Every structure is written in structure tokens, then in C-alpha cells.
N, C-alpha and C positions, 0 to 999 in steps of 0.2 A: 845605243852603248851594250854589247852584246845580252844575247842573252844568258849565257854562265855564269856571266859579274853579275845578271844584273838579280837575278836569283839567290847568290850569292850574298850579292850588298841586303839583298832585304833580308835573307836569315841574318847575321851579320848585326842588321841597327837592330831585330829583333831583340836579337841577347841585350845589344849593346844598351837597349831601355827595362831588360830586366837586371842587366849592374849594376847602372847607376841606381837600381833602388835596394840595389846590397845580394840578391838573392842568390845569385853566379858570383860575385866580386871578388871572392876569392881565386873562382874558377881564371877565370876571364880576363881578370887584371893582369898577369904576368903574360899568359900568350897575346894579350892586345899589344901592351907595351914591347914584346920582345918585339913584336913583328912589324911596327913601327919604326923602330930602331935597325934591323934589318935593314928596310927599305931607306930609308932614313943613308946608311950605309952605300947602298950600291947606287945610286941617285949621286951621293959624292963621290963615287969614284968615277962613276960614267960622267959628271962634271968633268973631270982631270981628259977625260980621253975624249970628246967635244970638244969644237972648239964655242967659246957662246961669243955674244958680240962682239967687233971691238972697242978699245979705251971710247967715248962719245970726248968732243974737245970739252963744250960745255953742262956736260950735266950736272957737274961739281955745285957751279954760277946757278943754274935753274930748277933748282930738285931739290925738296926736302923732305925725311922721312919721318911721320908721323902716328910715333904707336903710343895705344892708350893701353896702360899693366895693371893688374894686379893679383895678387896673390899666385907669380908665376912667375918666380926669378929666373930657374930652369931655364923653363920656354925662353920666355925673353933675352935668356942668353944668347940659346938656339938658330933663335931669327937673327938678333945684332950681328954674330959669327958668320954666320949664311950672307950678311950684305954686304959683308967687310971683306966676304972670300969675295967678291964681283967686283963691290966700290968703294975701295980702301977710304977715300976720303969724302965719299956722301954725307951730307949736311943731316945729320939723326936729332927730332927732340921724342925723347920717352918720357910720357904724362903719367902717375906713379900715384896712385892714392892705400897702395897696402900698407897695414898698419907700422910695417917695420923699414916702407922707401926708404933705403938711402941710392947719395950720388953714383949713375954711374962712370969708373975714369975712363981714359980716354979721348983722342983727340975727335974734332968734330963734328961732337955726341953733347946735346944738354939735358937735361932728365930736372921735371917739372916736379915735386914733391906737393901733394893734395896732402887734405884732412882725411881721414881713413874714412873709404868707399863714397866720394864725393858723389860715384857711377861715373858710365860711359862717356855719354855726353856732355857732364862739364866739361871732365879731363880733356876733351877734343877740343874746348872752347878757347879751355885755355893752352891747350897748342897750340891753334890757329892762329893766335894772335902773335904766337913768337915767329912767325913765319916771312923772313924777309925773302927767300927766292919767288918768283913769275908761276912757277907751280906747286902741288906739293903732294905727294903720296901716302894714301891713309894704306894705313894694315892694324891686322890685328895680333896679337904677340901670340899665335898658335901657332904663326903662317912660315914659308922656312923661303928660301929663294936659292933657286937649281941657276943649269943650264938654259931652257926655256920664258926665265924671266928676266925680258928685253927690254927693260929699262928705256937703254940710248933711243931706242927703234920708237918704241908707243912716242918719246919725248918729239921726238921729229915727224913726227902724224898729226901728232896736235898742234904742234907746226905752222903743219901744215894747212893745216882744216883750222882757221879760228873759232870758226862756228862750235865747237866740238871742245862746252867743257867740263867732261868727266868722263872716262876712257876707263869703261871697266874691263877687267882682264878675266881670262878662267881662274877658279879656284880650285885646284884636285884633292879629295880630297881620299886624308891615305885610312885605312891599308886596299881599296880596292881600289885608285886611282880612277873617283865619277869625281862627275864637274854636272854641281846643280845647273836648271834652264830658268833662266831669269825671261824668257820672250813672252812666258805666261805668268810672269810674274802678279800679285796682285797689293793693290795701293788703295787706301783709305779711301773715303767720296771724296768728292772734290769735283768741282767747276770747271778748273783749269785743264786749258788744253792746249797741249805739247807745241811749241815752236815745228815740229817734223816733226809726223803721223809715224809711231813706232812700225820701223821694219826699213822705214826711209833707210839711203845706204848712203855713208857719206867721205868717204873717201875710200870707199871700201865697204866700209861698215856699218849696219846696220844700229838703227836708233833703239834702244831702249825708258821703257817705264822707270827699272831700275837695277842695277848690276849689283854683285854683290861687294863690298868691304873689304875690296882690294882694287882702287881707281886713281888715276891720275888724274891732279885737278886744278884749274888756272887758280891760284890762290884770292882772288880777288874775287870771281867768281860765286867762288862756293861762301866766302861770306853774308853772299847775298840771302842764303839760305840757313845756314848753318843748323845746328844741335836745339833739339829743345834740351833744356836743364834742367827740366823735371824725373826727364827719364834717363834714370839710371841706363836701366835696360830698354830692350823689344824697342829700340831710336831706330831700328833700320829704313820702317814701310814710312814712317813719319817723316822723314828727312828725304825721299825722293817724292811720297803725299805733294808735301809741300815746294818741291823742284821744279813741278812741275809745269812746265809753262814761262819760269825760269830759266833755268839750266836746261843744255842741251846734253846729251849722251846718248853715249855707242858703248857698243861693246867689240872689244877685242881678243877670237881664240886664240889669238896666238901668243901676248903677253898673261906670263902663268905664273901662278905663282904652288908650293903645296904647302896642305891646308893638314896637320896631326893636331888633333882635338887630345884634351885628358879626361878621357868619362871618369880617371879612378882619381881622384886632386878629387880627394873628401870637402875639402876648406872652399875651396874653391868653387866645386859641384854647386855644392850648399845657396852658392847667393846667388850664384846662375840661374839656378830654378828659382826663386824669388821673385819671378815677371809679376806675382799676378796685381797687388797694388798699381804695375805700368798696365796695366792692360786696362785696368776699372777706370784708368787716369783716359786713360785714347777710348777706352769706347764712352766716355764723357766728352772728351774733344770734337768725337766726331759723327756722334750720334743724337745726343743730347740736345745740340746744341742747335 
């Protein structure tokens, strides 16, 4: 990351943390939301100027999108709208455990409504049960597709290399367009050895222990691991810890989506920050055993 952008990002994240605690909320909320809105609008304009990948002949029969959402209807609809701009007939499964969840109208979309606050893992498990295609694309509801979300190209790479079970992509975090680095991402204690040591290249892509929750996976293989239903939050490292030695994961930096967080969505953030019981569960799961 360029030094100037890195410095700006650090300052922003310090202010971000203060804002979510409430001290600078009135000042930073309109600035943050306005900046995100502007950046998304600019990218939509660029999407129209630069070519996206050509239609894939088998994409709609091969891939289902799986989205777990909670308390953020406008954010979910922003994601769905971005998907439909590029992939009008791609099957989508939305799992919603919000208090007033409603079925989402439209073709090629299925809504699964769960009891309130069933949790992230339970939602993904229910959604995965309904997937009928060979591949599933896992998404968070605050992602946005754009011209670099080349799903067809990612699918072709996985088809060429059957040993790949999960292909993670780059999540571009707004407003500073930073991308998380998962090369050093840690797992919980495990004796499992990966089939390919991290850093091994398959089809030109490096294998990693963990990638972001933006990945294309083989449906049948993903069902070998799934998610721990006890974890409503902080399920990420647990999933990839248990996947080690079972699933082979690669990282594709050219397979991208935008990530537009909602730090000022008070009801959502109150639930999102209530993670300490699940941290205690994980400590018991991995260290006390």
C-alpha cells in the first residue's frame, strides 16, 4: 500500500473506532456515508466505461450465491442490485434472521427466513442445504460487485484445477481501497497438516490457510466442513482451522469485490460487537481441550 494511503487509513481507523463508540459519531457519520456513496457512484460510472467479462455459458447452472444478512435491508439490496447489473439470472439464496424479515421478490432468488438472531453460522448452514449447483459463492451483505468481480473467470480456473476447493478473492475495503493480507492470517491450534503447504501455487494462485469471506467453493467439499452452529459471530478463523487438511484454499487477487461497511448502523453494530461469549466459547474449544 502506498505510504500516504497507509497513513490516511490508520488515521481513519482510529477515528472509526472512536466514532463507533459514540464520541465523534455526529461528525463522522455524514462524512463516512457521503464518501462511501460517492465512491460507489464513481465505480458504477467506471463500470459502464470499462468492459466486464463476457457472458459465461454455464455460470447460472454452475454457481449459486449465498448471502447471510441481518438488520441491514438497504445494504442487502445494494449488494443484490450490483449482482444483477452483471449477472441477471444468477441464482441467489438470501438467509435473513432480522426481526421483520420479508421474502425478497424477483426471479432466481430464494429467501430463507430464520428466527430472530439465529446467527451467522446457522444462517449459512441453512442456506448451504438449499444450494443445488456444483459451486457456491459466499458473500457478506455489505459487499458490492463491480467490474473486477469476474466470477466467470474464477469458475473457469476452478474447473481447470479440480484440486482447488475454495478460491478466495480480494475484498477491497472502502473508503481507502485497502485489501486485507491473509498470507499471515492465523488459525487456532490444530495438528492438521495442509495438503499443500501455504505458498504452493496451483494454476498460478498461491495456497493459503485462510481467505476472506468472499470465496467460490465446491458445494460438496464445503459441506465436509461447514460452520459451527454455536458461533453467531467470529466464525471465520474457526471454519478455516477445521478446514485445514480437508479443503485446499487458494487466493486470486484478480477476483474482487468492494466492501462498504456500516459502522454507524447502531442496531447492527450493537449486535455485531456482542462477540465476547463466542470468544469464550472458542477459547474453551481450542485451548482447554
